[in-house]
Backbone and ligand atoms as CSV (ligand in chain L), in Angstrom:
chain,resi,resn,atom,element,x,y,z
A,1,MET,N,N,77.611,-56.744,-34.066
A,1,MET,CA,C,76.419,-57.325,-33.447
A,1,MET,C,C,76.173,-58.722,-33.994
A,2,SER,N,N,75.719,-59.645,-33.135
A,2,SER,CA,C,75.533,-61.004,-33.624
A,2,SER,C,C,74.241,-61.112,-34.447
A,3,GLU,N,N,74.258,-62.109,-35.326
A,3,GLU,CA,C,73.135,-62.316,-36.227
A,3,GLU,C,C,71.912,-62.808,-35.453
A,4,ARG,N,N,70.758,-62.248,-35.751
A,4,ARG,CA,C,69.535,-62.677,-35.067
A,4,ARG,C,C,68.824,-63.737,-35.926
A,5,THR,N,N,68.770,-64.966,-35.391
A,5,THR,CA,C,68.152,-66.066,-36.137
A,5,THR,C,C,66.770,-66.366,-35.573
A,6,GLY,N,N,65.801,-66.517,-36.459
A,6,GLY,CA,C,64.437,-66.842,-36.038
A,6,GLY,C,C,63.933,-68.079,-36.755
A,7,VAL,N,N,63.037,-68.805,-36.078
A,7,VAL,CA,C,62.420,-69.990,-36.681
A,7,VAL,C,C,60.930,-69.712,-36.874
A,8,TYR,N,N,60.455,-69.947,-38.067
A,8,TYR,CA,C,59.008,-69.862,-38.335
A,8,TYR,C,C,58.516,-71.299,-38.552
A,9,PRO,N,N,57.938,-71.901,-37.503
A,9,PRO,CA,C,57.524,-73.300,-37.619
A,9,PRO,C,C,56.060,-73.436,-38.067
A,10,GLY,N,N,55.780,-74.510,-38.754
A,10,GLY,CA,C,54.394,-74.772,-39.149
A,10,GLY,C,C,54.311,-76.074,-39.909
A,11,THR,N,N,53.092,-76.427,-40.255
A,11,THR,CA,C,52.888,-77.659,-41.011
A,11,THR,C,C,52.983,-77.380,-42.522
A,12,PHE,N,N,52.537,-76.211,-42.924
A,12,PHE,CA,C,52.607,-75.776,-44.321
A,12,PHE,C,C,52.039,-76.844,-45.271
A,13,ASP,N,N,50.812,-77.232,-44.986
A,13,ASP,CA,C,50.177,-78.346,-45.744
A,13,ASP,C,C,48.925,-77.854,-46.462
A,14,PRO,N,N,49.021,-77.112,-47.531
A,14,PRO,CA,C,50.225,-76.619,-48.183
A,14,PRO,C,C,50.517,-75.179,-47.765
A,15,ILE,N,N,51.636,-74.665,-48.257
A,15,ILE,CA,C,51.986,-73.264,-47.991
A,15,ILE,C,C,50.981,-72.356,-48.719
A,16,THR,N,N,50.497,-71.347,-47.992
A,16,THR,CA,C,49.478,-70.434,-48.554
A,16,THR,C,C,50.061,-69.024,-48.686
A,17,ASN,N,N,49.266,-68.147,-49.289
A,17,ASN,CA,C,49.690,-66.744,-49.382
A,17,ASN,C,C,49.814,-66.118,-47.995
A,18,GLY,N,N,49.050,-66.644,-47.035
A,18,GLY,CA,C,49.156,-66.151,-45.659
A,18,GLY,C,C,50.523,-66.471,-45.077
A,19,HIS,N,N,50.992,-67.695,-45.287
A,19,HIS,CA,C,52.337,-68.074,-44.819
A,19,HIS,C,C,53.406,-67.208,-45.503
A,20,LEU,N,N,53.241,-67.014,-46.810
A,20,LEU,CA,C,54.253,-66.250,-47.557
A,20,LEU,C,C,54.312,-64.807,-47.069
A,21,ASP,N,N,53.155,-64.282,-46.704
A,21,ASP,CA,C,53.108,-62.918,-46.169
A,21,ASP,C,C,53.880,-62.846,-44.846
A,22,ILE,N,N,53.695,-63.854,-44.006
A,22,ILE,CA,C,54.411,-63.872,-42.714
A,22,ILE,C,C,55.921,-64.030,-42.958
A,23,ILE,N,N,56.289,-64.891,-43.899
A,23,ILE,CA,C,57.720,-65.083,-44.195
A,23,ILE,C,C,58.343,-63.758,-44.632
A,24,THR,N,N,57.675,-63.076,-45.551
A,24,THR,CA,C,58.208,-61.792,-46.040
A,24,THR,C,C,58.369,-60.810,-44.885
A,25,ARG,N,N,57.357,-60.725,-44.051
A,25,ARG,CA,C,57.424,-59.741,-42.962
A,25,ARG,C,C,58.410,-60.167,-41.873
A,26,ALA,N,N,58.558,-61.475,-41.695
A,26,ALA,CA,C,59.500,-61.965,-40.686
A,26,ALA,C,C,60.939,-61.593,-41.055
A,27,THR,N,N,61.205,-61.459,-42.342
A,27,THR,CA,C,62.571,-61.102,-42.751
A,27,THR,C,C,62.927,-59.676,-42.325
A,28,ARG,N,N,61.930,-58.916,-41.917
A,28,ARG,CA,C,62.226,-57.555,-41.416
A,28,ARG,C,C,62.553,-57.583,-39.930
A,29,VAL,N,N,62.307,-58.751,-39.308
A,29,VAL,CA,C,62.490,-58.858,-37.856
A,29,VAL,C,C,63.801,-59.582,-37.518
A,30,VAL,N,N,64.197,-60.523,-38.368
A,30,VAL,CA,C,65.419,-61.298,-38.098
A,30,VAL,C,C,66.391,-61.202,-39.281
A,31,ASP,N,N,67.631,-61.584,-39.030
A,31,ASP,CA,C,68.645,-61.549,-40.094
A,31,ASP,C,C,68.716,-62.876,-40.842
A,32,HIS,N,N,68.264,-63.913,-40.163
A,32,HIS,CA,C,68.353,-65.267,-40.725
A,32,HIS,C,C,67.064,-65.985,-40.334
A,33,LEU,N,N,66.281,-66.335,-41.325
A,33,LEU,CA,C,64.984,-66.965,-41.042
A,33,LEU,C,C,65.011,-68.424,-41.476
A,34,ILE,N,N,64.664,-69.296,-40.535
A,34,ILE,CA,C,64.579,-70.722,-40.861
A,34,ILE,C,C,63.102,-71.108,-40.827
A,35,VAL,N,N,62.585,-71.500,-41.960
A,35,VAL,CA,C,61.199,-71.957,-42.017
A,35,VAL,C,C,61.234,-73.447,-41.657
A,36,GLY,N,N,60.685,-73.780,-40.496
A,36,GLY,CA,C,60.729,-75.157,-40.003
A,36,GLY,C,C,59.446,-75.883,-40.387
A,37,VAL,N,N,59.596,-76.908,-41.213
A,37,VAL,CA,C,58.413,-77.656,-41.657
A,37,VAL,C,C,58.276,-78.893,-40.768
A,38,ALA,N,N,57.168,-78.936,-40.036
A,38,ALA,CA,C,56.984,-79.986,-39.031
A,38,ALA,C,C,56.485,-81.283,-39.654
A,39,GLY,N,N,57.070,-82.388,-39.201
A,39,GLY,CA,C,56.621,-83.708,-39.648
A,39,GLY,C,C,55.126,-83.866,-39.361
A,40,ASN,N,N,54.753,-83.593,-38.124
A,40,ASN,CA,C,53.358,-83.517,-37.687
A,40,ASN,C,C,52.398,-84.546,-38.286
A,41,ASP,N,N,52.675,-85.804,-38.021
A,41,ASP,CA,C,51.807,-86.861,-38.534
A,41,ASP,C,C,50.436,-86.846,-37.880
A,42,VAL,N,N,50.350,-86.211,-36.708
A,42,VAL,CA,C,49.068,-86.162,-35.985
A,42,VAL,C,C,47.988,-85.529,-36.850
A,43,LYS,N,N,48.384,-84.508,-37.614
A,43,LYS,CA,C,47.420,-83.794,-38.447
A,43,LYS,C,C,47.066,-84.548,-39.740
A,44,GLY,N,N,47.747,-85.692,-39.994
A,44,GLY,CA,C,47.463,-86.450,-41.215
A,44,GLY,C,C,47.579,-85.581,-42.450
A,45,PRO,N,N,48.777,-85.067,-42.725
A,45,PRO,CA,C,48.919,-84.097,-43.811
A,45,PRO,C,C,48.589,-84.657,-45.189
A,46,LEU,N,N,48.144,-83.760,-46.061
A,46,LEU,CA,C,47.829,-84.119,-47.449
A,46,LEU,C,C,49.121,-84.372,-48.222
A,47,PHE,N,N,50.142,-83.556,-47.937
A,47,PHE,CA,C,51.426,-83.693,-48.606
A,47,PHE,C,C,52.452,-84.248,-47.617
A,48,SER,N,N,53.345,-85.093,-48.115
A,48,SER,CA,C,54.368,-85.669,-47.241
A,48,SER,C,C,55.322,-84.563,-46.781
A,49,LEU,N,N,56.113,-84.880,-45.780
A,49,LEU,CA,C,57.076,-83.892,-45.274
A,49,LEU,C,C,58.007,-83.436,-46.399
A,50,GLU,N,N,58.488,-84.387,-47.176
A,50,GLU,CA,C,59.412,-84.050,-48.269
A,50,GLU,C,C,58.732,-83.130,-49.288
A,51,GLU,N,N,57.475,-83.439,-49.588
A,51,GLU,CA,C,56.745,-82.604,-50.555
A,51,GLU,C,C,56.538,-81.200,-50.015
A,52,ARG,N,N,56.199,-81.101,-48.732
A,52,ARG,CA,C,55.940,-79.781,-48.141
A,52,ARG,C,C,57.219,-78.940,-48.102
A,53,VAL,N,N,58.327,-79.599,-47.761
A,53,VAL,CA,C,59.612,-78.879,-47.741
A,53,VAL,C,C,59.921,-78.360,-49.148
A,54,GLN,N,N,59.722,-79.236,-50.129
A,54,GLN,CA,C,60.030,-78.846,-51.503
A,54,GLN,C,C,59.130,-77.698,-51.966
A,55,MET,N,N,57.848,-77.760,-51.589
A,55,MET,CA,C,56.919,-76.703,-52.002
A,55,MET,C,C,57.301,-75.360,-51.377
A,56,VAL,N,N,57.702,-75.381,-50.115
A,56,VAL,CA,C,58.122,-74.125,-49.461
A,56,VAL,C,C,59.394,-73.616,-50.143
A,57,GLN,N,N,60.304,-74.551,-50.432
A,57,GLN,CA,C,61.563,-74.169,-51.078
A,57,GLN,C,C,61.312,-73.521,-52.448
A,58,GLU,N,N,60.401,-74.128,-53.198
A,58,GLU,CA,C,60.076,-73.590,-54.531
A,58,GLU,C,C,59.551,-72.159,-54.421
A,59,GLU,N,N,58.718,-71.919,-53.431
A,59,GLU,CA,C,58.137,-70.574,-53.274
A,59,GLU,C,C,59.205,-69.566,-52.881
A,60,ILE,N,N,60.053,-69.957,-51.967
A,60,ILE,CA,C,61.059,-69.028,-51.461
A,60,ILE,C,C,62.087,-68.696,-52.545
A,61,ALA,N,N,62.377,-69.699,-53.371
A,61,ALA,CA,C,63.356,-69.490,-54.453
A,61,ALA,C,C,62.917,-68.360,-55.373
A,62,GLY,N,N,61.630,-68.165,-55.500
A,62,GLY,CA,C,61.132,-67.132,-56.415
A,62,GLY,C,C,60.919,-65.777,-55.745
A,63,MET,N,N,61.319,-65.654,-54.499
A,63,MET,CA,C,61.065,-64.400,-53.778
A,63,MET,C,C,62.360,-63.627,-53.554
A,64,THR,N,N,62.217,-62.306,-53.462
A,64,THR,CA,C,63.398,-61.506,-53.103
A,64,THR,C,C,63.120,-60.814,-51.776
A,65,PHE,N,N,64.123,-60.819,-50.946
A,65,PHE,CA,C,63.979,-60.210,-49.630
A,65,PHE,C,C,64.909,-59.003,-49.585
A,66,GLY,N,N,64.292,-57.841,-49.478
A,66,GLY,CA,C,64.980,-56.566,-49.642
A,66,GLY,C,C,66.221,-56.363,-48.799
A,67,ASN,N,N,66.201,-56.813,-47.553
A,67,ASN,CA,C,67.271,-56.412,-46.634
A,67,ASN,C,C,68.382,-57.446,-46.491
A,68,GLY,N,N,68.447,-58.400,-47.426
A,68,GLY,CA,C,69.527,-59.386,-47.409
A,68,GLY,C,C,69.360,-60.487,-46.376
A,69,THR,N,N,68.180,-60.610,-45.805
A,69,THR,CA,C,67.940,-61.686,-44.838
A,69,THR,C,C,68.048,-63.039,-45.532
A,70,LYS,N,N,68.758,-63.951,-44.879
A,70,LYS,CA,C,68.874,-65.318,-45.413
A,70,LYS,C,C,67.612,-66.080,-45.041
A,71,VAL,N,N,67.018,-66.766,-45.979
A,71,VAL,CA,C,65.840,-67.577,-45.663
A,71,VAL,C,C,66.119,-69.001,-46.106
A,72,GLU,N,N,65.960,-69.942,-45.203
A,72,GLU,CA,C,66.151,-71.344,-45.584
A,72,GLU,C,C,65.020,-72.201,-45.016
A,73,VAL,N,N,64.887,-73.386,-45.562
A,73,VAL,CA,C,63.801,-74.283,-45.172
A,73,VAL,C,C,64.404,-75.559,-44.603
A,74,ARG,N,N,63.898,-75.976,-43.445
A,74,ARG,CA,C,64.406,-77.224,-42.851
A,74,ARG,C,C,63.244,-78.036,-42.300
A,75,PRO,N,N,63.252,-79.336,-42.524
A,75,PRO,CA,C,62.233,-80.186,-41.907
A,75,PRO,C,C,62.605,-80.467,-40.454
A,76,PHE,N,N,61.611,-80.709,-39.615
A,76,PHE,CA,C,61.941,-81.169,-38.258
A,76,PHE,C,C,60.835,-82.071,-37.727
A,77,SER,N,N,61.251,-83.058,-36.949
A,77,SER,CA,C,60.277,-83.977,-36.360
A,77,SER,C,C,60.564,-84.165,-34.877
A,78,ILE,N,N,61.295,-83.217,-34.312
A,78,ILE,CA,C,61.606,-83.272,-32.876
A,78,ILE,C,C,60.832,-82.158,-32.172
A,79,LEU,N,N,60.971,-82.104,-30.866
A,79,LEU,CA,C,60.339,-81.042,-30.093
A,79,LEU,C,C,60.768,-79.678,-30.651
A,80,LEU,N,N,59.788,-78.783,-30.816
A,80,LEU,CA,C,60.103,-77.488,-31.420
A,80,LEU,C,C,61.266,-76.790,-30.712
A,81,MET,N,N,61.247,-76.798,-29.369
A,81,MET,CA,C,62.296,-76.071,-28.660
A,81,MET,C,C,63.677,-76.677,-28.909
A,82,ASN,N,N,63.732,-77.988,-29.076
A,82,ASN,CA,C,65.009,-78.616,-29.407
A,82,ASN,C,C,65.473,-78.213,-30.819
A,83,PHE,N,N,64.495,-78.140,-31.712
A,83,PHE,CA,C,64.806,-77.704,-33.081
A,83,PHE,C,C,65.328,-76.259,-33.067
A,84,VAL,N,N,64.667,-75.414,-32.273
A,84,VAL,CA,C,65.061,-74.006,-32.175
A,84,VAL,C,C,66.512,-73.913,-31.662
A,85,HIS,N,N,66.844,-74.748,-30.672
A,85,HIS,CA,C,68.215,-74.792,-30.156
A,85,HIS,C,C,69.197,-75.226,-31.229
A,86,GLU,N,N,68.819,-76.278,-31.941
A,86,GLU,CA,C,69.695,-76.775,-33.017
A,86,GLU,C,C,69.984,-75.689,-34.041
A,87,CYS,N,N,68.987,-74.822,-34.243
A,87,CYS,CA,C,69.128,-73.742,-35.230
A,87,CYS,C,C,69.871,-72.544,-34.654
A,88,ASN,N,N,70.234,-72.608,-33.373
A,88,ASN,CA,C,70.846,-71.469,-32.672
A,88,ASN,C,C,69.964,-70.235,-32.746
A,89,ALA,N,N,68.665,-70.448,-32.662
A,89,ALA,CA,C,67.715,-69.324,-32.760
A,89,ALA,C,C,67.261,-68.902,-31.375
A,90,LYS,N,N,66.892,-67.635,-31.284
A,90,LYS,CA,C,66.381,-67.112,-30.013
A,90,LYS,C,C,64.952,-66.587,-30.169
A,91,VAL,N,N,64.451,-66.677,-31.403
A,91,VAL,CA,C,63.124,-66.138,-31.696
A,91,VAL,C,C,62.308,-67.163,-32.479
A,92,ILE,N,N,61.050,-67.338,-32.035
A,92,ILE,CA,C,60.098,-68.136,-32.812
A,92,ILE,C,C,59.103,-67.136,-33.392
A,93,LEU,N,N,58.838,-67.248,-34.678
A,93,LEU,CA,C,57.852,-66.357,-35.291
A,93,LEU,C,C,56.591,-67.140,-35.574
A,94,ARG,N,N,55.461,-66.526,-35.276
A,94,ARG,CA,C,54.181,-67.153,-35.575
A,94,ARG,C,C,53.246,-66.099,-36.158
A,95,GLY,N,N,52.314,-66.542,-36.968
A,95,GLY,CA,C,51.303,-65.632,-37.506
A,95,GLY,C,C,50.053,-65.744,-36.649
A,96,LEU,N,N,49.348,-64.636,-36.528
A,96,LEU,CA,C,48.136,-64.643,-35.704
A,96,LEU,C,C,46.975,-64.118,-36.535
A,97,ARG,N,N,46.015,-65.019,-36.751
A,97,ARG,CA,C,44.815,-64.591,-37.481
A,97,ARG,C,C,43.764,-64.156,-36.470
A,98,ALA,N,N,42.524,-64.502,-36.732
A,98,ALA,CA,C,41.429,-64.030,-35.873
A,98,ALA,C,C,41.547,-64.615,-34.460
A,99,VAL,N,N,40.572,-64.330,-33.656
A,99,VAL,CA,C,40.543,-64.751,-32.254
A,99,VAL,C,C,40.802,-66.251,-32.108
A,100,SER,N,N,40.350,-67.020,-33.092
A,100,SER,CA,C,40.452,-68.476,-33.008
A,100,SER,C,C,41.890,-68.954,-32.837
A,101,ASP,N,N,42.857,-68.246,-33.417
A,101,ASP,CA,C,44.264,-68.651,-33.279
A,101,ASP,C,C,44.785,-68.353,-31.881
A,102,PHE,N,N,44.169,-67.351,-31.238
A,102,PHE,CA,C,44.805,-66.774,-30.061
A,102,PHE,C,C,45.035,-67.777,-28.935
A,103,GLU,N,N,44.006,-68.531,-28.588
A,103,GLU,CA,C,44.120,-69.388,-27.411
A,103,GLU,C,C,45.212,-70.448,-27.595
A,104,TYR,N,N,45.196,-71.077,-28.760
A,104,TYR,CA,C,46.209,-72.098,-29.043
A,104,TYR,C,C,47.611,-71.492,-29.024
A,105,GLU,N,N,47.762,-70.354,-29.690
A,105,GLU,CA,C,49.084,-69.721,-29.781
A,105,GLU,C,C,49.551,-69.240,-28.407
A,106,PHE,N,N,48.616,-68.705,-27.633
A,106,PHE,CA,C,48.939,-68.202,-26.296
A,106,PHE,C,C,49.450,-69.342,-25.420
A,107,GLN,N,N,48.747,-70.478,-25.471
A,107,GLN,CA,C,49.154,-71.636,-24.665
A,107,GLN,C,C,50.495,-72.177,-25.130
A,108,MET,N,N,50.651,-72.260,-26.448
A,108,MET,CA,C,51.896,-72.821,-26.966
A,108,MET,C,C,53.080,-71.937,-26.582
A,109,ALA,N,N,52.908,-70.614,-26.725
A,109,ALA,CA,C,53.999,-69.693,-26.377
A,109,ALA,C,C,54.339,-69.825,-24.895
A,110,ALA,N,N,53.314,-69.947,-24.048
A,110,ALA,CA,C,53.544,-70.039,-22.605
A,110,ALA,C,C,54.259,-71.344,-22.257
A,111,MET,N,N,53.836,-72.433,-22.861
A,111,MET,CA,C,54.475,-73.734,-22.611
A,111,MET,C,C,55.937,-73.696,-23.070
A,112,ASN,N,N,56.150,-73.116,-24.250
A,112,ASN,CA,C,57.511,-73.060,-24.782
A,112,ASN,C,C,58.409,-72.200,-23.904
A,113,THR,N,N,57.846,-71.141,-23.328
A,113,THR,CA,C,58.642,-70.286,-22.442
A,113,THR,C,C,59.037,-71.057,-21.190
A,114,ARG,N,N,58.124,-71.910,-20.703
A,114,ARG,CA,C,58.455,-72.747,-19.539
A,114,ARG,C,C,59.586,-73.715,-19.851
A,115,ILE,N,N,59.490,-74.305,-21.055
A,115,ILE,CA,C,60.504,-75.293,-21.444
A,115,ILE,C,C,61.848,-74.605,-21.667
A,116,CYS,N,N,61.786,-73.428,-22.222
A,116,CYS,CA,C,63.027,-72.749,-22.593
A,116,CYS,C,C,62.830,-71.235,-22.500
A,117,GLY,N,N,63.268,-70.676,-21.382
A,117,GLY,CA,C,62.984,-69.277,-21.073
A,117,GLY,C,C,63.734,-68.254,-21.906
A,118,ASP,N,N,64.794,-68.677,-22.608
A,118,ASP,CA,C,65.559,-67.658,-23.334
A,118,ASP,C,C,65.142,-67.514,-24.795
A,119,VAL,N,N,64.031,-68.161,-25.146
A,119,VAL,CA,C,63.524,-68.030,-26.515
A,119,VAL,C,C,62.213,-67.255,-26.469
A,120,GLU,N,N,62.101,-66.217,-27.278
A,120,GLU,CA,C,60.884,-65.400,-27.310
A,120,GLU,C,C,60.037,-65.764,-28.523
A,121,THR,N,N,58.719,-65.795,-28.329
A,121,THR,CA,C,57.833,-65.973,-29.474
A,121,THR,C,C,57.319,-64.598,-29.903
A,122,VAL,N,N,57.482,-64.309,-31.177
A,122,VAL,CA,C,57.036,-63.022,-31.719
A,122,VAL,C,C,55.873,-63.296,-32.676
A,123,PHE,N,N,54.769,-62.586,-32.451
A,123,PHE,CA,C,53.587,-62.785,-33.287
A,123,PHE,C,C,53.451,-61.659,-34.293
A,124,LEU,N,N,53.203,-62.048,-35.522
A,124,LEU,CA,C,52.912,-61.050,-36.551
A,124,LEU,C,C,51.431,-61.181,-36.892
A,125,MET,N,N,50.722,-60.087,-36.798
A,125,MET,CA,C,49.298,-60.124,-37.112
A,125,MET,C,C,49.120,-60.407,-38.597
A,126,ALA,N,N,48.180,-61.269,-38.913
A,126,ALA,CA,C,47.912,-61.567,-40.321
A,126,ALA,C,C,47.534,-60.277,-41.041
A,127,SER,N,N,48.005,-60.139,-42.269
A,127,SER,CA,C,47.610,-58.976,-43.069
A,127,SER,C,C,46.123,-59.057,-43.340
A,128,GLU,N,N,45.548,-57.918,-43.527
A,128,GLU,CA,C,44.095,-57.856,-43.731
A,128,GLU,C,C,43.660,-58.770,-44.892
A,129,ARG,N,N,44.448,-58.790,-45.979
A,129,ARG,CA,C,44.047,-59.588,-47.147
A,129,ARG,C,C,44.281,-61.090,-46.944
A,130,CYS,N,N,44.974,-61.477,-45.869
A,130,CYS,CA,C,45.264,-62.902,-45.641
A,130,CYS,C,C,44.555,-63.459,-44.414
A,131,GLN,N,N,43.838,-62.610,-43.722
A,131,GLN,CA,C,43.194,-62.969,-42.450
A,131,GLN,C,C,42.479,-64.314,-42.473
A,132,PHE,N,N,41.761,-64.553,-43.538
A,132,PHE,CA,C,40.851,-65.704,-43.578
A,132,PHE,C,C,41.467,-66.929,-44.264
A,133,ILE,N,N,42.721,-66.821,-44.704
A,133,ILE,CA,C,43.318,-67.946,-45.443
A,133,ILE,C,C,43.887,-68.975,-44.475
A,134,SER,N,N,43.477,-70.220,-44.646
A,134,SER,CA,C,44.085,-71.279,-43.843
A,134,SER,C,C,44.312,-72.498,-44.734
A,135,SER,N,N,45.372,-73.241,-44.427
A,135,SER,CA,C,45.661,-74.460,-45.203
A,135,SER,C,C,44.466,-75.400,-45.146
A,136,ARG,N,N,43.846,-75.447,-43.978
A,136,ARG,CA,C,42.726,-76.379,-43.788
A,136,ARG,C,C,41.594,-76.080,-44.764
A,137,PHE,N,N,41.211,-74.801,-44.886
A,137,PHE,CA,C,40.114,-74.468,-45.801
A,137,PHE,C,C,40.539,-74.582,-47.255
A,138,VAL,N,N,41.797,-74.279,-47.516
A,138,VAL,CA,C,42.295,-74.449,-48.881
A,138,VAL,C,C,42.115,-75.918,-49.294
A,139,LYS,N,N,42.417,-76.823,-48.372
A,139,LYS,CA,C,42.284,-78.258,-48.680
A,139,LYS,C,C,40.821,-78.662,-48.817
A,140,GLU,N,N,39.996,-78.160,-47.896
A,140,GLU,CA,C,38.575,-78.545,-47.936
A,140,GLU,C,C,37.908,-78.049,-49.221
A,141,ILE,N,N,38.197,-76.803,-49.589
A,141,ILE,CA,C,37.589,-76.231,-50.790
A,141,ILE,C,C,38.182,-76.907,-52.034
A,142,GLY,N,N,39.507,-77.071,-52.028
A,142,GLY,CA,C,40.193,-77.657,-53.179
A,142,GLY,C,C,39.751,-79.091,-53.450
A,143,ARG,N,N,39.553,-79.828,-52.407
A,143,ARG,CA,C,39.166,-81.238,-52.543
A,143,ARG,C,C,37.825,-81.376,-53.268
A,144,LEU,N,N,36.957,-80.392,-53.041
A,144,LEU,CA,C,35.625,-80.435,-53.654
A,144,LEU,C,C,35.567,-79.672,-54.978
A,145,GLY,N,N,36.744,-79.303,-55.474
A,145,GLY,CA,C,36.802,-78.678,-56.798
A,145,GLY,C,C,36.577,-77.176,-56.785
A,146,GLY,N,N,36.559,-76.557,-55.614
A,146,GLY,CA,C,36.386,-75.098,-55.538
A,146,GLY,C,C,37.660,-74.372,-55.951
A,147,ASP,N,N,37.511,-73.105,-56.273
A,147,ASP,CA,C,38.648,-72.316,-56.768
A,147,ASP,C,C,39.459,-71.741,-55.598
A,148,VAL,N,N,40.653,-72.227,-55.433
A,148,VAL,CA,C,41.499,-71.737,-54.340
A,148,VAL,C,C,42.667,-70.902,-54.876
A,149,SER,N,N,42.547,-70.498,-56.140
A,149,SER,CA,C,43.694,-69.847,-56.783
A,149,SER,C,C,44.075,-68.510,-56.153
A,150,SER,N,N,43.189,-67.894,-55.400
A,150,SER,CA,C,43.580,-66.610,-54.795
A,150,SER,C,C,44.170,-66.791,-53.397
A,151,PHE,N,N,44.249,-68.025,-52.943
A,151,PHE,CA,C,44.787,-68.278,-51.590
A,151,PHE,C,C,46.208,-68.831,-51.604
A,152,VAL,N,N,46.581,-69.379,-52.762
A,152,VAL,CA,C,47.914,-69.989,-52.901
A,152,VAL,C,C,48.538,-69.504,-54.203
A,153,THR,N,N,49.820,-69.747,-54.384
A,153,THR,CA,C,50.470,-69.345,-55.646
A,153,THR,C,C,50.037,-70.317,-56.749
A,154,PRO,N,N,50.199,-69.905,-58.011
A,154,PRO,CA,C,49.846,-70.804,-59.121
A,154,PRO,C,C,50.564,-72.153,-59.016
A,155,ARG,N,N,51.801,-72.135,-58.544
A,155,ARG,CA,C,52.577,-73.376,-58.431
A,155,ARG,C,C,51.945,-74.328,-57.418
A,156,THR,N,N,51.625,-73.801,-56.266
A,156,THR,CA,C,50.989,-74.634,-55.235
A,156,THR,C,C,49.589,-75.058,-55.677
A,157,HIS,N,N,48.917,-74.179,-56.412
A,157,HIS,CA,C,47.603,-74.530,-56.943
A,157,HIS,C,C,47.701,-75.766,-57.829
A,158,GLN,N,N,48.725,-75.803,-58.664
A,158,GLN,CA,C,48.923,-76.967,-59.540
A,158,GLN,C,C,49.168,-78.238,-58.722
A,159,HIS,N,N,49.957,-78.121,-57.678
A,159,HIS,CA,C,50.227,-79.281,-56.813
A,159,HIS,C,C,48.914,-79.793,-56.217
A,160,LEU,N,N,48.065,-78.855,-55.793
A,160,LEU,CA,C,46.786,-79.246,-55.174
A,160,LEU,C,C,45.878,-79.935,-56.191
A,161,LEU,N,N,45.788,-79.340,-57.379
A,161,LEU,CA,C,44.923,-79.927,-58.412
A,161,LEU,C,C,45.375,-81.341,-58.737
A,162,ARG,N,N,46.680,-81.507,-58.870
A,162,ARG,CA,C,47.235,-82.829,-59.182
A,162,ARG,C,C,46.933,-83.815,-58.066
A,163,ARG,N,N,47.116,-83.358,-56.829
A,163,ARG,CA,C,46.896,-84.245,-55.685
A,163,ARG,C,C,45.440,-84.712,-55.621
A,164,TYR,N,N,44.543,-83.821,-56.003
A,164,TYR,CA,C,43.118,-84.162,-55.962
A,164,TYR,C,C,42.628,-84.796,-57.269
A,165,GLY,N,N,43.564,-84.974,-58.202
A,165,GLY,CA,C,43.203,-85.673,-59.436
A,165,GLY,C,C,42.397,-84.847,-60.406
A,166,PHE,N,N,42.516,-83.502,-60.327
A,166,PHE,CA,C,41.827,-82.655,-61.300
A,166,PHE,C,C,42.759,-82.390,-62.465
A,167,ASN,N,N,42.160,-82.061,-63.609
A,167,ASN,CA,C,42.936,-81.772,-64.806
A,167,ASN,C,C,43.682,-80.450,-64.611
A,168,THR,N,N,44.993,-80.462,-64.802
A,168,THR,CA,C,45.769,-79.237,-64.580
A,168,THR,C,C,46.067,-78.503,-65.880
A,169,ASP,N,N,45.704,-79.075,-67.045
A,169,ASP,CA,C,46.079,-78.466,-68.323
A,169,ASP,C,C,45.536,-77.057,-68.481
A,170,ALA,N,N,44.237,-76.887,-68.187
A,170,ALA,CA,C,43.572,-75.604,-68.432
A,170,ALA,C,C,44.121,-74.490,-67.565
A,171,THR,N,N,44.645,-74.879,-66.416
A,171,THR,CA,C,45.057,-73.843,-65.467
A,171,THR,C,C,46.571,-73.707,-65.382
A,172,ALA,N,N,47.279,-74.507,-66.205
A,172,ALA,CA,C,48.745,-74.506,-66.097
A,172,ALA,C,C,49.297,-73.101,-66.315
A,173,GLY,N,N,50.287,-72.748,-65.554
A,173,GLY,CA,C,50.874,-71.418,-65.729
A,173,GLY,C,C,52.109,-71.293,-64.901
L,1,ADP,P1,P,50.390,-75.209,-37.507
L,1,ADP,O1,O,50.253,-76.625,-37.915
L,1,ADP,O2,O,51.452,-74.940,-36.513
L,1,ADP,O3,O,49.075,-74.504,-37.214
L,1,ADP,P2,P,50.356,-73.849,-40.007
L,1,ADP,O4,O,51.150,-74.294,-41.172
L,1,ADP,O5,O,48.894,-73.994,-40.121
L,1,ADP,O6,O,50.980,-74.557,-38.784
L,1,ADP,O7,O,50.681,-72.342,-39.670
L,1,ADP,C1,C,51.952,-71.930,-39.259
L,1,ADP,C2,C,51.856,-70.540,-38.685
L,1,ADP,O8,O,51.398,-69.649,-39.680
L,1,ADP,C3,C,50.885,-70.393,-37.526
L,1,ADP,O9,O,51.424,-69.446,-36.619
L,1,ADP,C4,C,49.643,-69.845,-38.160
L,1,ADP,O10,O,48.873,-69.099,-37.250
L,1,ADP,C5,C,50.265,-68.951,-39.218
L,1,ADP,N1,N,49.361,-68.718,-40.324
L,1,ADP,C6,C,48.717,-69.620,-41.078
L,1,ADP,N2,N,47.940,-69.016,-42.001
L,1,ADP,C7,C,48.113,-67.678,-41.825
L,1,ADP,C8,C,47.569,-66.496,-42.445
L,1,ADP,N3,N,46.660,-66.583,-43.401
L,1,ADP,N4,N,47.991,-65.294,-42.014
L,1,ADP,C9,C,48.877,-65.225,-40.987
L,1,ADP,N5,N,49.411,-66.270,-40.357
L,1,ADP,C10,C,49.032,-67.483,-40.756
């Protein structure tokens, strides 16, 4: 049987525990998972594309995936469907949180199906403990000095503290 390759695209600015949960669960759906980090300058990211790729890579390096699924990280700044083709993937994986995600995701999946009918978008429902985690709120809370340590890994937490110019000594780990 041929290998099933999937792309999990996102901005990952920064990668959160919610993203990591989707990555772990996505490895049960595909044999080869490519985490596609979008250039996405429209969103005015806090971290550069290179930084975001590196942060995702650092997180994945420390994870084990039970079923031998290959997980790799690639940046992309082209149309998602073209990137998916380049990856020889037939599946796009997305996470779905509360109702607020639904309309955007529904439209995007429908548009992508029009552009390229042989690629399916598969949605994984956010885990109950990750439902409310979003990169946007992590940034908003973190910028004002709030504690975001339960939403991201200690490593990403350090990156955020440094980016916002907070002292990282006390929390280093
Ligand atoms: P985008 O810029 O495409 O919204 P994000 O990096 O914010 O990219 O998210 C990438 C994907 O991960 C999206 O499908 C989003 O819904 C999903 N996602 C983000 N946070 C969570 C979470 N806490 N639980 C489940 N899925 C999530």
